[in-house]
N, C-alpha and C positions, 0 to 999 in steps of 0.2 A: 493593465489585467493579464492574466496568466492563460497558459495558454496549457490542459495537459494530456496526456497524448495516449492509452493508456495499451500492452499488449503484455500475450505470452501464458496469456487463462488458459482453458482446453480439457480436456480430458485427464484422469489420470490416473490410479489402483491410488486402496490404504496403503501407506509406508512410502509409497515415491518421493519424486520433489518436484518441486517446479518455481518459475522465475520465475518471478512480474517482472515489467519496467515501464517504470512512466518519464516523459519523454518534456522534460517541460520548454517555456521561451515566452515573450513578451517583457513582462518586468522583473523580474526572480530575481531581482537589486535589491528586492523590497520583501525579499521571502523571510519569515524571521523559522520559521518549520517547512518541514516535509514532512506528509505520513498517507497510511495506508490502512483503509479504515470496508470494511464487506458489509450488506445487510443479506437477512433473509429473508422469507414472505411471511412474514406478518413479525416480525419480530424488531427492534431498535436498527439504526444501523451501528455501529461498535465499533471502537477504534484496535486495526491491528497489533502497528505498530508507526514508531515519527522521531522523525529527529529533527534537533535542532541544527539553528545557523550557528552553535558553538558547537555542535556534534556530541550530545549529549542526544542519548536512543529511551524509548518509552518503549514498554512490550504487555500486550494483554496481559492476562495469567493465564490462556489458555492458551499462546503459543510462544511462549518464554521459554527457551532454548532447546527449540523447533526454527523459530525465525530469524530471521534476522535480516535491515534493512542499511542501507546503507547511499550514497551520494557520494559517489564514484569520481565524478567531475564535478562539482555545486552542484549549487540547484538545477544543473540544465538535465539530469538522471536520479529518478529517483526506481532502487529493486530493492524487492524484501526477494532474499533465495525462502524459500519455505522446502522444509525440511519434513520427512517423517508422519504423511497428513494422511488426516484418517476422516469415516467421513461427517460431522460434524464439524470441519473445514467448507464443504461448503455453499455455496454462500459468492457474490453479485462484491468482485473486488474494484474500490478507488480509488483512486490517485486524488489528493484532497493540499492542496497547498495553503499556507497561510499564513501574511503578507503584515508589517507589524500596527497596519494600523487596525487591527482585528477580523479582517475579512477572505473569507476561504474561496480558494474558488477549486473546483472537479473536475475530478476526468466523466464521461460518458458509459461507466464500465467495465468492467472483463467478468466474464463468471469462471470458475475456477466447479468443477465437481470431482469426487473421491469416490472412485465405488467397495465397495464393499467389496 
């Protein structure tokens, strides 16, 4: 079992920055990837950024070059630094952990709102 707790969401002006953090506990030694997803009303949840156990990162085209994901303390903490925020980045952001059995774990989500 993996427990994920997000923090760092809030209200920001377009062009601003935010850093979201996710503290992970439990069976984190079984995780093979950590990720951030986001979802807006009426839309499917989408992958924002991910990082694997070996350090390979993946970014959605819409955030590439603006967002940076990192696991500075192994998989106990996964952060995403968001720069140059746009109103289209407004969403609920969810922390995700994938274990080697293919089981997904999710945080409760944190709201990010970017004003125009």
